[in-house]
TIPASE-996544 format. One record per residue: x, y, z of N, C-alpha, C, CB in turn; residue in one letter. Coordinates in pm, whole numbers, padded with zeros to 5 digits, always signed. Glycine has a CB too. Layout:
residues N
XYZXYZXYZXYZa;...
end
This chain:
residues 131
+12375+02656+03894+12260+02665+03983+12303+02680+04127+12172+02543+03968m;+12413+02738+04159+12474+02744+04289+12383+02744+04410+12555+02860+04294g;+12289+02838+04417+12205+02848+04536+12113+02727+04547+12122+02976+04532l;+12063+02680+04435+11977+02562+04439+12056+02442+04490+11918+02532+04300l;+12182+02431+04448+12267+02323+04499+12292+02339+04649+12401+02321+04424d;+12311+02464+04692+12329+02490+04836+12206+02448+04915+12359+02639+04861d;+12089+02480+04861+11965+02441+04928+11953+02289+04933+11843+02502+04857l;+11991+02225+04824+11987+02079+04819+12078+02022+04928+12030+02027+04680s;+12198+02077+04939+12290+02030+05042+12235+02053+05181+12424+02099+05028g;+12171+02168+05202+12113+02199+05333+12003+02100+05368+12059+02342+05335a;+11936+02049+05266+11829+01953+05288+11880+01810+05289+11722+01968+05183l;+12009+01792+05264+12064+01657+05263+12041+01584+05132+12006+01577+05375g;+12006+01656+05027+11981+01594+04897+12109+01565+04824+11893+01683+04812g;+12116+01449+04761+12234+01414+04684+12232+01485+04551+12243+01262+04665a;+12120+01484+04482+12107+01550+04353+11975+01623+04349+12118+01449+04236q;+11981+01754+04334+11858+01832+04327+11790+01847+04462+11762+01768+04229g;+11709+01948+04471+11638+01975+04596+11530+01870+04617+11576+02117+04595v;+11517+01826+04739+11405+01740+04775+11283+01831+04783+11430+01662+04911k;+11213+01837+04672+11107+01934+04656+11002+01926+04766+11041+01916+04523f;+10966+01806+04808+10865+01792+04914+10914+01855+05044+10831+01645+04937n;+11043+01843+05072+11097+01906+05193+11093+02057+05180+11240+01858+05219q;+11130+02107+05064+11128+02252+05044+10985+02305+05058+11186+02289+04907l;+10890+02233+05004+10750+02273+05019+10709+02273+05166+10658+02180+04939l;+10752+02172+05240+10719+02165+05383+10779+02282+05458+10768+02032+05443a;+10903+02316+05426+10970+02428+05494+10899+02558+05460+11119+02435+05453i;+10864+02576+05332+10796+02701+05294+10660+02711+05361+10780+02709+05140w;+10588+02599+05370+10458+02599+05438+10478+02637+05585+10389+02459+05427k;+10583+02584+05647+10613+02616+05786+10644+02765+05802+10732+02531+05836w;+10722+02821+05710+10753+02965+05715+10623+03045+05710+10847+03007+05597v;+10532+03004+05623+10404+03073+05613+10323+03058+05742+10323+03019+05494q;+10328+02940+05805+10258+02920+05932+10314+03010+06042+10268+02773+05975e;+10441+03046+06030+10504+03135+06128+10464+03280+06106+10655+03120+06123q;+10390+03305+05999+10349+03441+05967+10421+03498+05846+10371+03531+06086g;+10498+03415+05778+10574+03459+05661+10716+03495+05700+10506+03578+05595g;+10798+03524+05599+10940+03555+05625+10962+03672+05719+11010+03584+05495p;+10882+03778+05702+10897+03896+05790+10879+03859+05936+10797+04006+05752d;+10772+03788+05963+10739+03750+06102+10841+03652+06158+10599+03689+06109r;+10888+03559+06075+10988+03464+06121+11117+03536+06160+11017+03359+06012l;+11159+03632+06080+11279+03710+06115+11257+03792+06241+11319+03802+05999l;+11136+03842+06258+11101+03915+06380+11117+03824+06503+10956+03969+06372e;+11069+03700+06491+11081+03603+06600+11228+03574+06632+11008+03473+06565k;+11309+03562+06529+11452+03537+06551+11517+03657+06619+11523+03507+06418l;+11480+03777+06578+11533+03898+06642+11493+03902+06789+11483+04024+06569r;+11367+03875+06815+11318+03875+06954+11387+03768+07037+11167+03854+06957s;+11433+03664+06972+11502+03555+07040+11651+03579+07057+11481+03428+06965g;+11696+03702+07030+11836+03737+07054+11927+03728+06933+11889+03651+07159g;+11870+03714+06815+11954+03697+06696+11949+03818+06602+11910+03573+06620l;+11928+03936+06658+11918+04058+06576+12038+04081+06487+11898+04178+06665s;+12158+04070+06543+12277+04099+06462+12295+03995+06351+12402+04102+06551s;+12255+03872+06377+12263+03768+06275+12165+03798+06162+12234+03628+06337v;+12040+03826+06198+11938+03857+06098+11978+03980+06017+11800+03879+06165v;+12029+04083+06085+12073+04204+06014+12182+04172+05913+12123+04309+06115d;+12271+04079+05946+12377+04043+05852+12320+03974+05728+12481+03951+05921s;+12214+03897+05746+12152+03830+05632+12087+03931+05537+12047+03728+05680w;+12039+04041+05593+11973+04143+05513+12072+04241+05451+11873+04218+05597l;+12194+04244+05501+12293+04338+05449+12356+04283+05321+12402+04367+05556s;+12433+04367+05258+12504+04324+05137+12642+04268+05168+12517+04440+05041n;+12676+04258+05296+12802+04196+05336+12776+04050+05368+12866+04270+05457s;+12875+03982+05419+12862+03838+05446+12761+03806+05555+12995+03783+05485g;+12702+03688+05542+12606+03641+05642+12677+03585+05763+12515+03534+05581n;+12633+03627+05881+12682+03565+06003+12618+03427+06015+12652+03654+06129k;+12694+03329+06059+12635+03196+06075+12546+03190+06198+12745+03090+06084p;+12457+03095+06196+12370+03068+06311+12366+02918+06328+12226+03129+06291v;+12362+02873+06451+12359+02729+06477+12215+02682+06495+12443+02693+06601s;+12197+02554+06483+12066+02495+06511+12023+02522+06654+12069+02345+06484g;+12119+02520+06746+12088+02546+06887+12037+02688+06906+12211+02522+06974e;+12098+02785+06836+12054+02924+06846+11913+02940+06788+12153+03017+06773e;+11888+02873+06675+11754+02878+06615+11653+02817+06712+11751+02803+06479v;+11690+02704+06771+11602+02636+06867+11570+02728+06984+11668+02505+06918h;+11672+02793+07039+11651+02882+07153+11564+03002+07114+11786+02932+07206a;+11581+03054+06993+11507+03173+06950+11362+03142+06914+11576+03236+06832a;+11338+03028+06852+11203+02998+06802+11121+02910+06895+11213+02932+06668l;+11189+02830+06974+11118+02745+07069+11079+02610+07014+10998+02815+07116g;+11054+02523+07107+11023+02382+07080+10896+02365+06996+11008+02306+07210e;+10790+02434+07034+10662+02415+06967+10668+02452+06819+10554+02498+07035e;+10729+02564+06790+10742+02609+06652+10821+02509+06569+10808+02747+06646s;+10932+02463+06624+11018+02370+06550+10959+02230+06543+11155+02364+06614l;+10876+02194+06639+10810+02063+06633+10721+02055+06511+10728+02037+06761k;+10654+02163+06480+10569+02167+06361+10652+02141+06235+10498+02304+06351s;+10768+02203+06226+10855+02179+06110+10910+02037+06111+10970+02280+06109l;+10953+01991+06227+11007+01854+06237+10903+01752+06191+11051+01823+06383a;+10779+01771+06232+10671+01681+06190+10655+01683+06038+10539+01720+06257d;+10662+01802+05979+10648+01813+05834+10764+01746+05760+10638+01961+05793k;+10884+01755+05818+11002+01697+05755+11023+01551+05790+11124+01776+05793l;+10949+01502+05889+10968+01364+05933+11100+01344+06005+10959+01271+05815g;+11137+01443+06085+11265+01438+06156+11245+01486+06299+11373+01524+06083t;+11355+01500+06372+11345+01550+06509+11365+01701+06512+11450+01480+06599d;+11338+01759+06626+11343+01904+06642+11483+01959+06618+11295+01944+06781i;+11584+01890+06665+11721+01939+06649+11762+01941+06502+11819+01852+06729h;+11723+01839+06426+11753+01836+06283+11676+01946+06210+11718+01699+06223s;+11551+01969+06250+11472+02076+06189+11537+02212+06214+11327+02075+06244a;+11584+02235+06336+11651+02361+06370+11779+02377+06288+11684+02368+06520a;+11853+02270+06270+11975+02275+06188+11944+02307+06043+12051+02143+06197s;+11836+02251+05992+11795+02279+05854+11760+02427+05838+11674+02192+05815t;+11687+02482+05934+11654+02625+05931+11783+02707+05935+11561+02664+06049v;+11876+02669+06020+12002+02743+06033+12081+02743+05903+12087+02683+06146a;+12075+02634+05829+12149+02625+05703+12078+02697+05589+12169+02480+05665k;+11945+02685+05584+11871+02737+05470+11829+02883+05480+11750+02656+05450m;+11791+02925+05598+11731+03058+05611+11822+03171+05562+11693+03082+05754l;+11951+03170+05593+12035+03278+05539+12030+03287+05386+12179+03259+05583p;+12028+03172+05318+12021+03172+05171+11887+03224+05122+12044+03030+05117m;+11779+03184+05187+11646+03229+05147+11633+03379+05169+11536+03154+05226v;+11680+03428+05282+11673+03571+05312+11755+03650+05210+11722+03601+05455v;+11872+03599+05174+11952+03666+05071+11871+03682+04942+12081+03587+05043d;+11803+03575+04903+11728+03577+04777+11608+03672+04786+11679+03436+04741k;+11548+03682+04904+11431+03769+04922+11469+03913+04952+11346+03716+05034l;+11597+03943+04970+11637+04079+05009+11754+04130+04926+11674+04082+05157s;+11740+04136+04794+11852+04179+04711+11897+04323+04738+11815+04165+04566p;+11810+04405+04793+11844+04545+04821+11854+04572+04970+11740+04638+04759k;+11868+04466+05050+11886+04483+05194+11757+04485+05274+11958+04607+05218g;+11644+04470+05208+11515+04463+05276+11436+04349+05216+11436+04598+05265e;+11359+04280+05300+11276+04172+05248+11177+04227+05147+11201+04100+05362l;+11168+04159+05035+11075+04198+04930+10983+04081+04903+11149+04244+04801d;+10878+04069+04982+10782+03960+04961+10657+04011+04891+10744+03895+05094t;+10657+04140+04853+10539+04196+04787+10542+04176+04637+10527+04343+04819s;+10659+04150+04580+10669+04131+04435+10601+04003+04394+10814+04130+04390s;+10542+04002+04276+10478+03879+04228+10578+03763+04230+10421+03898+04086p;+10534+03650+04281+10618+03532+04284+10706+03519+04405+10702+03529+04165g;+10717+03622+04487+10804+03615+04604+10735+03553+04724+10854+03753+04639k;+10603+03543+04720+10532+03492+04837+10489+03346+04821+10412+03578+04864s;+10528+03282+04709+10494+03141+04693+10621+03063+04662+10389+03122+04581d;+10620+02935+04691+10740+02854+04675+10782+02843+04528+10719+02716+04734v;+10685+02841+04437+10719+02834+04295+10797+02955+04251+10593+02820+04210g;+10751+03073+04292+10822+03196+04258+10958+03202+04325+10740+03317+04298g;+10965+03154+04446+11091+03152+04517+11191+03061+04446+11071+03106+04662l;+11147+02941+04408+11235+02849+04336+11280+02908+04204+11165+02717+04312l;+11189+02975+04134+11226+03037+04007+11338+03138+04029+11104+03104+03942k;+11329+03212+04140+11434+03308+04172+11567+03241+04198+11395+03389+04292g;+11566+03123+04259+11689+03051+04286+11753+02999+04159+11663+02936+04381f;+11674+02976+04058+11725+02921+03934+11785+03026+03843+11617+02849+03861l;+11766+03153+03874+11822+03262+03791+11971+03269+03806+11760+03398+03829k;
end
């Protein structure tokens, strides 16, 4: 279950994904306008080359929590921090760890594919991680 384990680690879970946290993160992504819009915000915030690497078939460039914070802003991350019951810096770090993996799963051909059945809901997304 490699990717699911990676997501669990990104969420700080010892065994298995903390499902409530994953649901909170997915709800937050949807509040941002969905994956497409969130990536657009990151690009506008100066992270174009990083986002492009996540969509490519080569390795993902890393991103720090500080870079995510600078690109998305305090207000956006406060909403996620509130959902996760943590502070803004921890929320930004969680996004930095998880988003490259999620984008990889949503872009097997180098482009986001959120139009396929199951790709726009957390249940479908989790099912994809379990494959």
